[in-house]
C-alpha positions, 0 to 999 in steps of 0.5 A: 432518548430512544430516537437517538438509539434507533438512529445509531442502530440504523447506521450498523451494517448487518453482522456478516457485512461488517465482519467481512469489512473488518476481515478485509481491513486486517488482510490489508494491514498484513500486506501493507508493509510488504507492499511498501517494502517491495515498492520502495526496493523496486524504486531504488533498484530503478533509480540507483541500481541497488537497494540496501537495508540502510537506504530502506531504514533511512527512507522508512524512518525505522531502525536497521534492525526493523528493516532486517527483521522485515526483510527476513520475513519478505525473504521467507515469503518469497518476495526478496532475496538478500545476501549479507553485505549485498544489495536486496533483490526482488524475486519475480513474486516481489516484482509482481507485487511491487508493480501491482502496488505501484499501479494502485498508488498511481491511480489513487494519487492521480484521483486525489489530485484530480479532485483538487487535493494538493500534490503534497497532501495527495502523496501522503494520503495515497500512501495509506489509501492505496493499501485499503482501497477495494478493487471496485473503488479502484476501478471507479477511480480509473474510470474517472481519471480516464474521463478527465484525460479524454 
């Protein structure tokens, strides 16, 4: 019995490291929705010339009310500009966040496919991983991808 207990203890990180890890995770969760929204808005603007709340609701599979609430928060945080019955526009801050999120997404997606994950599964998995991957891990993914294409 005691050896099982000791092996469990050996898997625990030190308190400071573990707390830092959970803090990073909480911060990633807070920015995840903002990143998804600005990334999709940027894509809609590029592909269709406009981004509308109805399009966001349909693509995220959420209610129009949820989209409006989130857009209100994003507007208060300076990421988007909205006007009633008009398209949604990214601010400079929102465009920068969308670009950063798109870059991370592409790196994670490329890495997953490079290690043999099917494109369909890689696309789904990248949506979650991209928000939680550390800068260090992202740099390693990039390095591996650069080696594959060289």
